[in-house]
LONUMI-164001 format. One record per residue: residue in three letters; residue number from 1; x, y, z of N, C-alpha, C in turn. Coordinates in steps of 0.001 Angstrom, whole numbers, plus 500000, padded with zeros to 6 digits. Each point is the difference from the previous one (the first is absolute). Example, Ala and Ser with C-alpha at 12.3 -4.5 7.8 and 13.67 -1.06 7.14 Angstrom:
// residues 2
gufi  lumdo  n_u  n_v  n_w  ca_u  ca_v  ca_w  c_u  c_v  c_w
ala  1  513190  494310  507800  499110  501190  500000  500900  501200  500000
ser  2  499650  501050  499280  500820  501190  500060  499230  501090  500730
//
This chain:
// residues 347
gufi  lumdo  n_u  n_v  n_w  ca_u  ca_v  ca_w  c_u  c_v  c_w
met  1  955724  711977  787754  499941  498849  499093  498576  499477  499838
val  2  499208  500091  501089  498605  499561  499906  499237  500870  499021
ala  3  500244  501329  500115  499347  500911  499059  500431  499711  498566
gly  4  501289  499659  499846  500493  499678  498660  499293  498790  499426
arg  5  499751  498961  500844  499304  498810  499508  498560  500324  499624
ile  6  499358  500846  500854  498615  500354  499710  499899  500765  498689
arg  7  500918  500954  499807  499952  500791  498772  500425  499203  498774
asp  8  500739  498911  500231  500456  499187  498873  498937  499026  499516
arg  9  498881  499878  500759  498969  499046  499608  499389  500301  498641
pro  10  499725  501272  499660  499445  500255  498654  500877  499485  498877
ile  11  501319  500066  500184  500906  499493  498967  499854  498494  499860
arg  12  499973  499314  501146  499848  498547  499950  498639  499606  499447
gln  13  498954  500768  500374  498665  499719  499481  499942  500208  498495
ala  14  500682  501044  499494  500035  500254  498554  500702  498872  499265
gln  15  501096  499496  500617  500695  498885  499364  499120  498768  499942
lys  16  499211  499782  501063  499085  498860  500006  498938  500155  498921
glu  17  499479  501240  499844  498994  500237  498970  500581  499801  498607
ile  18  501283  500346  499836  500657  499779  498700  500003  498522  499655
arg  19  500342  499180  501011  500044  498555  499741  498615  499469  499655
val  20  498985  500486  500690  498650  499512  499732  499515  500439  498619
ser  21  500190  501306  499701  499547  500492  498702  500785  499388  498869
gly  22  501290  499695  500220  500820  499409  498955  499582  498604  499639
ser  23  499278  499309  500918  499583  498632  499715  498552  499930  499533
gly  24  499378  501136  499663  498602  500029  499583  499806  499418  498617
met  25  498698  499845  499650  499679  499406  498720  500412  500886  498836
ser  26  500036  501332  500195  500371  500890  498913  501406  499718  499498
leu  27  500874  499596  500903  501366  499676  499604  500023  498788  499079
trp  28  499212  498992  500338  499989  498791  499177  499302  500256  498672
arg  29  498993  500880  500005  499396  500371  498719  501010  500718  499114
tyr  30  500807  500849  500638  501050  500693  499246  500993  498996  499422
ala  31  500390  498997  500818  500945  498992  499520  499412  499211  498831
ala  32  498702  499640  500113  499360  499269  498910  499924  500859  498737
met  33  499718  501299  500184  499944  500898  498851  501352  500107  499325
arg  34  501075  500070  500805  501343  500072  499434  500353  498731  499240
val  35  499577  498867  500500  500272  498733  499301  499301  499995  498646
val  36  498738  500441  499982  499258  500052  498733  500658  500989  499033
gln  37  500431  501152  500515  500662  500992  499152  501337  499502  499473
ser  38  500621  499065  500700  501303  499488  499578  499898  499073  498802
leu  39  498826  499416  499777  499856  499034  498900  500250  500641  498632
pro  40  499350  501127  499653  500355  500627  498712  501433  500515  499963
leu  41  500542  500379  501168  501399  500440  500041  500928  498849  499633
ile  42  499720  498821  500545  500821  498831  499679  499875  499649  498515
leu  43  498783  500115  499460  499812  499738  498572  500803  500985  499156
gly  44  499979  501272  500398  500800  500993  499284  501487  499707  500091
ile  45  500456  499541  501165  501411  499645  500163  500372  498847  499079
ile  46  499107  499011  499896  500263  498861  499121  500160  500460  498558
val  47  499097  500858  499555  500032  500458  498610  501250  500839  499737
ile  48  500286  500956  500894  501147  500886  499788  501309  499211  500025
asn  49  500159  499107  500972  501225  499191  500066  500172  499150  498745
phe  50  498908  499400  499551  500081  499151  498806  500431  500807  498790
leu  51  499397  501185  499814  500336  500813  498830  501427  500525  500075
leu  52  500416  500457  501182  501355  500540  500133  501060  498937  499723
ile  53  499790  498822  500527  501009  498949  499841  500006  499457  498578
asn  54  498828  499792  499419  499950  499419  498659  500351  500998  498905
leu  55  499880  501296  500283  500372  501010  499010  501435  500478  500176
ala  56  500696  499512  501006  501395  500388  500220  500884  499414  498902
pro  57  501118  500653  499691  500912  499463  498984  500533  498630  500393
gly  58  500223  499157  499003  500533  498667  500252  498985  498929  499675
asp  59  500509  498845  499633  499159  498873  499613  500329  498825  500911
pro  60  499016  499452  500732  500282  498858  500871  500454  498764  499229
val  61  499567  499869  498759  500421  498843  499214  501500  500055  499737
thr  62  500518  501178  499739  501448  500153  499808  500766  499611  501255
ala  63  499469  500382  501157  500655  499632  501253  499921  498503  500242
leu  64  498914  499359  499574  499855  498562  500194  500917  499200  499075
ile  65  500081  500427  498756  500784  499238  499014  501489  500257  500154
gly  66  500381  501238  500267  501408  500340  500098  500462  500750  498761
asp  67  501312  500178  499922  500577  500790  498903  500225  499200  498722
phe  68  500024  498669  500105  500305  499235  498797  498792  500015  499065
pro  69  500268  499981  498679  498893  500048  499027  499145  498743  500086
ala  70  498688  500205  499912  499056  498880  500053  499066  500083  498806
pro  71  499516  498852  499506  499066  500024  498866  498722  500763  500348
ala  72  499422  500601  499003  498769  500776  500209  498868  499109  500507
glu  73  499977  498723  499551  498948  499097  500459  500113  499753  501503
tyr  74  501230  499858  500495  500189  499762  501430  499595  501230  500820
ile  75  500343  501195  499502  499622  501240  500692  498484  500126  500076
glu  76  499324  499663  498905  498544  500074  499986  499387  498975  500953
thr  77  500622  498838  500092  499506  498969  500927  500111  500463  501450
val  78  501108  500646  500318  500173  500523  501353  498968  501079  500296
arg  79  499736  500849  499022  498991  501047  500200  498622  499386  500256
gln  80  499652  499003  499256  498711  499351  500196  499938  499276  501339
gln  81  501122  499408  500419  500029  499266  501261  499677  500898  501190
phe  82  500497  501237  499968  499782  500927  501108  498908  501029  499699
gly  83  499266  499826  498921  498891  500882  499699  500398  501370  499523
leu  84  501238  500161  499538  500484  501302  499560  499659  500293  498551
asp  85  499367  499060  499310  499599  500224  498620  498664  500721  499898
gln  86  499301  500141  501120  498700  500663  500013  500176  501510  500144
ser  87  498923  500731  499713  500049  501457  500109  500069  500419  501464
leu  88  500384  501261  500218  500151  500504  501357  498673  499995  500744
gly  89  498914  500369  499325  498693  500025  500647  499538  498620  500422
val  90  500206  499003  499153  499603  498632  500335  500815  499488  501188
arg  91  501295  500279  499989  500840  499568  501119  499589  500674  501302
leu  92  499615  501283  499917  499575  500714  501203  498725  499392  500573
leu  93  499004  499746  499140  498754  499406  500480  500237  498593  500552
thr  94  500872  499250  499355  500318  498658  500493  500671  500067  501359
tyr  95  500904  500966  500168  500706  500136  501278  499036  500407  501114
ile  96  499107  500947  499724  499032  500422  501014  499112  498827  500408
gly  97  499542  499221  499010  499189  498828  500325  500754  498991  500856
asn  98  501284  499788  499706  500791  499066  500798  500194  500503  501429
val  99  500230  501310  500142  500191  500559  501343  498730  499848  500826
leu  100  498844  500242  499384  498738  499842  500720  499781  498566  500455
gln  101  500628  499051  499339  499915  498595  500391  501124  499579  500928
gly  102  500850  500965  500382  501090  499693  500920  501252  499480  499334
glu  103  500115  500145  498686  501170  499546  499264  500803  501214  499524
leu  104  501283  500014  500298  500862  501123  499631  500859  499709  498780
gly  105  499756  498905  499347  500752  499700  498785  501119  499002  500229
phe  106  500799  499817  498946  501087  499018  499981  501298  500735  499705
ser  107  501016  499778  500830  501270  500702  499859  500721  499570  498725
phe  108  500418  500996  499195  500785  499707  498812  501368  499426  500359
asn  109  500602  500563  501020  501392  499693  500325  500144  498734  500831
tyr  110  499118  499811  500992  500139  498875  500929  499108  498822  499638
arg  111  499089  500189  499064  499118  498932  499507  499177  499367  501118
val  112  499511  500808  500923  499108  499556  501064  498900  501054  500141
pro  113  498870  499665  500621  498958  501017  500234  500540  501164  500833
val  114  499580  501212  499630  500514  501202  500673  499642  499995  501476
leu  115  498763  499620  500334  499571  500002  501405  500870  499070  500836
glu  116  500293  498840  499486  500872  499059  500717  501405  500555  500150
leu  117  500501  500652  498964  501353  500553  500030  500107  501128  501017
val  118  499010  500909  500007  500044  501139  500915  499822  499545  501452
leu  119  499066  499099  500238  499768  499531  501371  501215  499276  500561
ala  120  500776  499343  499129  501199  499305  500470  501039  500968  500552
arg  121  500004  501243  499523  500979  500989  500460  499392  501053  500914
leu  122  498687  500022  500105  499343  501058  500760  500381  499973  501477
gly  123  500112  498808  500570  500308  499903  501418  501333  500643  500353
arg  124  501005  499840  499140  501316  500589  500277  499937  501524  499964
thr  125  499244  500530  499038  499865  501454  499932  499194  500539  501174
leu  126  498952  499291  500416  499208  500445  501145  500825  500021  501278
val  127  500833  498994  500189  500871  499984  501180  500921  501213  499995
leu  128  500576  500297  498837  500890  501156  499885  499240  501303  500220
met  129  498800  500128  499429  499231  501229  500114  499490  500219  501419
ile  130  499422  498957  500610  499452  500152  501345  501102  500314  501002
thr  131  501126  499320  499865  501129  500296  500891  500465  501439  499820
thr  132  500059  500453  498759  500426  501375  499727  499028  501008  500586
ile  133  498690  499775  499807  498994  500937  500506  500038  500058  501520
val  134  500071  498840  500654  500037  499977  501468  501264  500675  500513
phe  135  501129  499686  499406  501274  500584  500444  500027  501502  499748
ala  136  499611  500413  498794  500035  501429  499673  499025  500790  500861
thr  137  498818  499446  500250  499015  500696  500830  500473  500119  501434
ala  138  500532  498922  500557  500457  500029  501391  501156  500981  500189
val  139  500995  499933  499120  501158  500892  500135  499595  501443  499699
gly  140  499202  500212  498953  499579  501355  499660  499143  500636  501082
leu  141  499052  499227  500567  499188  500524  501095  500853  500336  501217
gly  142  500928  499091  500329  500858  500261  501151  500832  501256  499845
leu  143  500641  500145  498838  500810  501205  499760  499138  501254  499964
gly  144  498837  499907  499355  499124  501167  499914  499466  500431  501349
ile  145  499628  499037  500842  499495  500330  501339  501094  500634  500843
met  146  501190  499418  499980  501097  500572  500806  500400  501381  499486
ala  147  499988  500181  498670  500357  501308  499438  498978  501058  500380
ala  148  498704  499629  500007  498965  500961  500390  500025  500281  501490
lys  149  500267  498984  500798  500011  500183  501457  501159  500876  500437
trp  150  501155  499816  499384  501181  500804  500342  500366  500885  498805
lys  151  499068  500853  499622  500170  500872  498846  501224  500906  500187
asp  152  500770  500163  498896  501198  500845  499944  501169  499438  500805
ser  153  499882  498764  500456  501110  499351  500693  500926  499348  498970
pro  154  501187  499545  500416  500876  499287  499067  499324  498777  499378
leu  155  499157  499317  500788  499277  498854  499455  499047  500431  498895
asp  156  499322  501117  500189  499093  500530  498984  500766  500348  498728
lys  157  501140  500645  500138  500798  500371  498832  500513  498759  499266
phe  158  500384  498972  500766  500433  498745  499379  498858  499366  499212
ala  159  498792  499959  500591  498854  499390  499327  499655  500742  498716
val  160  500024  501335  500052  499693  500792  498803  501060  499783  498923
gly  161  501274  499992  500394  501065  499753  499032  499925  498614  499406
phe  162  499739  498987  500844  499873  498635  499509  498833  499872  499030
ala  163  498872  500659  500326  498835  499931  499125  500293  500644  498643
thr  164  500734  501097  500012  500330  500680  498745  500902  499135  499125
val  165  501038  499433  500599  500929  499153  499254  499320  498718  499544
gly  166  499247  499356  500908  499344  498738  499660  498997  500134  498878
tyr  167  499292  501125  499951  499014  500221  498946  500664  500272  498657
ser  168  501221  500500  500020  500675  500421  498761  500732  498865  499301
ile  169  500300  498912  500698  500800  498924  499414  499103  499042  499230
pro  170  500237  499761  498716  499210  499014  499243  500177  498603  500575
val  171  498960  499198  499929  500019  498695  500650  501025  499072  499356
phe  172  500181  500072  498682  500962  499101  499364  501434  500367  500382
trp  173  500257  501298  500216  501347  500429  500376  500293  499647  501453
ser  174  499023  500201  500881  500205  499617  501398  500219  498496  500118
gly  175  499317  499227  499158  500220  498557  500023  501422  499629  499619
gln  176  500536  500638  498968  501368  499707  499585  501011  500450  501057
leu  177  499749  501131  500645  500895  500465  501064  499999  499023  501183
leu  178  498829  499488  500347  499915  499039  501101  500740  498705  499657
ile  179  499903  499561  498749  500724  498794  499588  501501  500226  500086
leu  180  500465  501143  499503  501432  500292  500032  500528  500066  501434
leu  181  499213  500569  500917  500469  500172  501371  499897  498719  500818
phe  182  498782  499431  500085  499758  498908  500937  500299  498622  499410
ala  183  499956  499856  498678  500255  498695  499389  501416  499887  499450
val  184  500464  501042  499287  501321  499934  499370  501098  500428  500954
arg  185  499866  501188  500596  501077  500540  500843  500068  499291  501350
leu  186  498875  499912  500713  500002  499415  501343  499726  498500  500004
gly  187  499256  499515  499014  499705  498573  499934  499061  499515  501081
trp  188  499158  500878  500527  499107  499620  501085  498721  499322  499497
leu  189  499522  500411  498841  498700  499552  499517  500107  499522  498558
pro  190  499124  499088  499581  500004  499552  498599  499530  501115  499080
ser  191  500478  499971  498777  499711  501083  499061  498738  499779  499184
ser  192  499564  498755  499834  498845  499756  499140  499393  498650  500308
gly  193  498827  499769  499424  499347  498712  500126  499045  499921  501172
leu  194  499291  498875  500060  499048  499732  501067  500603  499184  501121
arg  195  500941  499136  499658  500641  499140  500995  501372  499592  499477
ser  196  500817  499452  500874  501338  499552  499610  499906  498755  499137
thr  197  500864  499905  498996  500006  498848  499102  501103  498992  500345
arg  198  501021  500445  500713  501102  499094  500321  499724  499134  501224
ile  199  499139  500494  500898  499687  499264  501223  498505  499736  500023
ala  200  499615  498739  500239  498582  499624  500046  499502  500130  501441
tyr  201  499461  501139  500326  499456  500224  501338  498630  499333  500128
glu  202  499657  499638  501218  498705  499395  500284  499437  500578  501296
gly  203  498671  499939  500131  499360  500436  501228  500185  501485  500262
leu  204  500281  500332  501263  500170  501395  500391  501202  500640  499318
ala  205  501026  499190  499727  501177  500542  499325  499654  500509  498601
leu  206  499040  499334  499347  499573  500441  498668  499325  501366  500071
tyr  207  499104  500182  501002  499331  501299  500155  500997  501085  500390
gly  208  500981  499651  500815  501030  500974  500337  500821  500407  498791
asp  209  500291  499046  499126  500742  500308  498778  499179  500896  499077
met  210  498714  499728  499880  499137  500842  499175  499886  501407  500586
ala  211  499958  500093  501335  499934  501320  500648  501268  500804  499710
arg  212  501160  499351  499999  501246  500697  499678  499979  500514  498564
his  213  499415  499235  499088  499908  500446  498611  498999  501140  499823
met  214  499071  500162  500949  498988  501044  499891  500479  501346  500520
ile  215  501046  500020  500813  500389  501234  500697  500321  501113  499008
leu  216  500875  499750  499057  500397  501048  499059  498852  500448  499097
pro  217  499196  499094  499416  498860  500482  499210  499013  500834  500809
val  218  499729  499595  501228  499062  500761  500834  500564  501378  500321
leu  219  501280  500077  500312  500623  501296  500285  499947  500911  498778
ala  220  500333  499454  498847  499991  500820  498783  498599  500473  499649
leu  221  499022  499133  500174  498630  500335  499629  499331  500922  501014
ser  222  500397  499913  501268  499317  500759  501047  500610  501368  500260
leu  223  501193  500269  499484  500679  501264  500330  499154  501208  499615
arg  224  499454  500000  498820  499204  501133  499529  498736  500171  500832
tyr  225  499381  498896  500384  498724  500067  500708  500184  500301  501485
ile  226  501139  499642  500540  500331  500466  501352  500103  501517  500000
ala  227  500652  500535  498983  500148  501456  499903  498645  500691  499878
leu  228  499115  499471  499148  498683  500607  499833  499186  499941  501285
thr  229  500001  498835  500649  499228  499848  501236  500548  500902  501092
thr  230  501316  500119  500081  500609  500860  501021  499591  501450  499811
arg  231  500108  500497  498785  499672  501405  499740  498524  500288  500248
leu  232  499130  499113  499531  498569  500243  500152  499576  499876  501463
thr  233  500520  499003  500716  499654  499842  501414  500464  501204  500803
arg  234  501208  500448  499737  500540  501158  500733  499144  501238  499753
ser  235  499718  500320  498732  499246  501217  499697  498567  499918  500525
ser  236  499363  498833  499878  498625  499851  500476  499929  500110  501517
leu  237  500940  499394  500697  499997  500056  501464  500286  501406  500506
ile  238  500958  500680  499382  500309  501367  500432  498783  500896  499836
glu  239  499297  499855  498872  498795  500803  499788  498915  499654  501009
thr  240  499843  498696  500286  498963  499579  500938  500322  500429  501426
leu  241  501261  499852  500409  500379  500339  501373  499933  501498  500263
asn  242  499946  500808  498950  499860  501445  500168  498554  500475  499859
ser  243  499065  499068  499831  498600  500380  499846  499407  500420  501344
asp  244  498833  500650  499935  499388  500584  501202  499601  498936  501020
tyr  245  499398  498897  499543  499516  499022  500970  501145  499278  500709
val  246  501147  499860  499326  501159  499389  500666  500595  500971  501011
val  247  500053  501287  499656  500479  501006  500961  499090  500045  501220
ala  248  498665  499889  499752  499063  499977  501125  500202  498763  500868
ala  249  500309  498866  499367  500247  498785  500770  501247  500153  500870
arg  250  501019  500683  499481  501204  500222  500804  499673  500864  501224
thr  251  499180  501044  499815  499667  500883  501114  499188  499288  501064
arg  252  499312  498904  499638  499243  499251  500997  500861  499005  500752
gly  253  501275  499939  499649  500917  499127  500723  500076  498580  499492
ile  254  499493  499747  498801  500090  498658  499432  501454  499718  499622
pro  255  500537  498831  500368  501409  499699  499713  500308  500086  498504
ala  256  501236  500418  499685  500408  500193  498608  499946  498703  499206
thr  257  500377  498889  500633  499972  498722  499285  498581  499612  499631
arg  258  499059  500237  500920  498598  499696  499723  499454  500877  498883
ile  259  500371  501264  500001  499568  500905  498934  500532  499519  498653
leu  260  501276  499587  500001  500623  499570  498746  499296  498784  499425
trp  261  499761  498979  500823  499464  498748  499494  498482  500042  499814
asn  262  499266  500611  500933  498538  499978  499936  499421  501061  499079
his  263  500661  501147  499904  499450  501103  499227  500846  500320  498764
gly  264  501300  500133  500181  500863  500404  498892  500027  498993  498873
leu  265  500313  498739  500316  500117  498985  498953  498661  499691  499363
arg  266  498927  500020  500789  498686  499717  499421  499602  501051  498981
ala  267  500255  501260  500321  499644  501073  499064  500912  500017  498780
ala  268  501261  499575  500193  500961  500018  498885  500006  498698  499217
ala  269  499112  499060  500360  500061  498672  499393  499502  499979  498568
thr  270  499086  500909  499636  499421  499960  498651  501051  500158  498899
pro  271  500849  501030  500038  501041  500070  498950  501008  498863  500095
ile  272  500226  499469  501204  500944  498887  500146  499447  498754  499317
ile  273  498705  499729  500186  499368  498861  499324  500052  500196  498487
thr  274  499810  501236  499565  500074  500289  498562  501367  499641  499446
ile  275  501044  500367  500713  501349  499740  499498  500330  498513  500039
ile  276  499399  499246  500933  500213  498553  500025  499360  499363  498770
gly  277  498775  500457  499646  499389  499528  498765  500810  500378  498776
tyr  278  500570  501196  500029  500899  500448  498928  501215  499085  499912
his  279  500531  499591  501150  501136  499073  500018  499669  498738  499228
phe  280  498838  499427  500278  499647  498737  499363  499973  500150  498482
thr  281  499429  501101  499529  499888  500199  498557  501362  500063  499331
phe  282  500915  500757  500580  501282  500222  499350  501045  498945  500356
ile  283  499787  499256  501069  500907  498889  500284  499842  498923  498928
val  284  498796  499864  499454  499803  499038  498914  500892  500345  498810
ala  285  500050  501298  499659  500866  500419  498892  501472  499895  500380
gly  286  500330  500412  501236  501391  499927  500440  500503  498586  500148
ser  287  499091  499052  500283  500442  498616  500172  500562  499423  498709
ala  288  499527  500481  498838  500549  499502  498738  501478  500344  499889
leu  289  500374  501214  500401  501409  500393  499961  500811  499256  501056
val  290  499474  499932  501217  500741  499362  501091  500165  498506  499739
glu  291  498949  499352  499545  500096  498566  499732  500972  499714  498864
thr  292  500097  500910  499057  500963  499828  498914  501430  500196  500498
val  293  500225  501043  500801  501344  500279  500518  500485  498871  500905
phe  294  499110  499484  500845  500408  498987  500978  499670  498574  499567
gly  295  499532  499827  498787  499690  498655  499520  498929  499315  500815
trp  296  499027  500752  500492  498929  499433  500824  498915  499426  499075
pro  297  499714  498702  500087  499081  499368  499033  498533  500259  500321
gly  298  499556  501231  499811  498622  500366  500284  499282  500513  498772
val  299  498833  500613  500227  499189  500500  498901  500685  501182  499316
gly  300  500701  500835  500755  500694  501136  499409  501046  499572  498978
arg  301  500771  498997  500363  500999  499491  499054  499333  499323  498806
leu  302  498879  499310  500259  499251  499386  498909  499505  501061  499017
met  303  499567  501150  500534  499574  501092  499127  501151  500492  499138
tyr  304  501174  500160  500609  501178  500459  499250  500369  499007  498900
glu  305  499976  498717  500323  500337  498982  498999  498959  499947  498888
ser  306  498738  500221  500356  498932  499949  499000  500083  501171  499034
ile  307  500466  501153  500475  500164  501150  499109  501040  499694  498936
gly  308  501125  499426  500414  501047  499663  499042  499594  498915  499028
ala  309  499140  499085  500441  499583  498886  499146  498729  500298  499209
arg  310  499443  501219  500117  498750  500368  499333  498883  499020  500371
asp  311  499995  499569  501271  498998  499041  500472  498747  500775  500399
tyr  312  499158  500311  499018  498841  500856  500225  499018  499430  501032
pro  313  499610  498730  499923  499027  499496  500986  500501  500094  501437
thr  314  501276  499721  500224  500539  500089  501362  500006  501434  500496
leu  315  500403  500928  499133  499979  501413  500371  498583  500459  500340
leu  316  499038  499627  499175  498616  500395  500246  499484  499400  501306
gly  317  500335  498754  500267  499560  499374  501237  500573  500678  501228
ile  318  501283  500341  499956  500633  500677  501145  499392  501381  500207
leu  319  499841  500757  498909  499434  501348  500121  498568  499966  500519
leu  320  499223  499017  499580  498626  499889  500476  499962  499694  501490
met  321  500809  499065  500449  500016  499645  501417  500496  501168  500846
val  322  500988  500726  499512  500505  501164  500733  498927  501082  500080
ser  323  499289  500237  498892  498957  501030  499984  498879  499668  500971
val  324  499572  498748  500019  498941  499586  500929  500478  500137  501441
ala  325  501245  499636  500256  500536  500134  501362  500044  501451  500445
val  326  500369  500904  499094  500042  501430  500337  498598  500514  500304
ile  327  499007  499594  499218  498621  500421  500251  499533  499500  501362
ile  328  500320  498768  500339  499595  499446  501297  500667  500753  501144
val  329  501287  500295  499865  500709  500731  501054  499422  501401  500166
asn  330  499684  500678  498905  499393  501332  500098  498635  499937  500682
leu  331  499231  498960  499729  498703  499839  500649  500173  499778  501505
ile  332  500937  499153  500373  500254  499764  501425  500468  501280  500678
thr  333  500833  500774  499311  500479  501269  500563  498849  500964  500245
asp  334  499078  500101  499043  498852  500892  500165  499113  499560  501159
ile  335  499827  498688  500152  499166  499505  501097  500650  500289  501343
leu  336  501316  499876  500071  500693  500278  501259  499858  501461  500418
tyr  337  499815  500897  499028  499817  501410  500343  498816  500197  500942
ala  338  498937  499240  499779  498787  500191  500786  500201  499647  501466
phe  339  500930  499102  500274  500260  499607  501376  500973  500949  500686
ile  340  500592  500903  499252  501035  500872  500562  499580  501461  499983
asp  341  499442  500440  498866  499673  501416  499847  498484  500177  500049
pro  342  499453  500639  501045  498546  500147  500104  499419  500990  498991
arg  343  500839  500776  499350  499514  500993  499042  499579  499369  498675
ile  344  500414  498750  499763  499700  499321  498743  498652  499315  500129
lys  345  499072  500309  499113  498661  499430  500003  499777  499287  498667
tyr  346  499315  498867  500062  499719  499204  498806  498509  499896  499716
asp  347  499184  500836  500651  498555  499917  499799  499626  500469  498595
//
């Protein structure tokens, strides 16, 4: 065992050097460069989103007025009120100027500033998303680690089968199945909403009631990402545990648990971090379906309602905030690579 510790020192020293090199100035220069490169990307996103939404079929004025016939003078007044009487190019330049000043426009449907409207619902969506990411990552990592550790065992076969089924089920369908089972058939959990309307809970009871309402949306939203994390963790760990340096560590008598946690997971962490960033990107899209199915009053449901109401400013504001969030998450993911994988250089 003494010889094993002595021979294991180069590995520990390499890990220490990784941490030191990962915190160097080159990493921060890379981060600053990525931030600068993101600025024209965000501008391009603003332009493309604006053109796609404003050139889509449908007239927001028709959605605002309704189906009943209205005088032409009134229709023209509504167009002027919301700036829809101007050309597409003028509206685009006006919108870009407003965004640069921190203004996302005025909602056609809700008659309030878009930024105020989105921020009022953002917290509910963030709670749902963060809970989903933490739950899906924890369960997926656990299943993937156990499946890799006991490869070809019944547990491994269960994890692989669960991952295959979980990845194949659409999120809106899994949500409806969960409602039918746990809310309608068994009556264990509420089917929709943020909190109970018949009973006015207060204090800790209120948070407990909100947690009960979150269970089904989180399960429906996390099923696919548990499957992805499980499959990727299992395959990455199996490949890492069969590598030469891990086999050499086993021959030196290093305990299997230490090899798994100190060497296996560290080497397999890069694709796992990638898939977590991938989760964040697609959970934003999936939250619109889940929030609609479960009546969760968040940004996803607001997006769905805005599509039906032709509320262009609200749609543009949501898409812009989502795009910026995705860019930030990708930047954080790239920076984390430097602390984990010594092969990645940013010089």
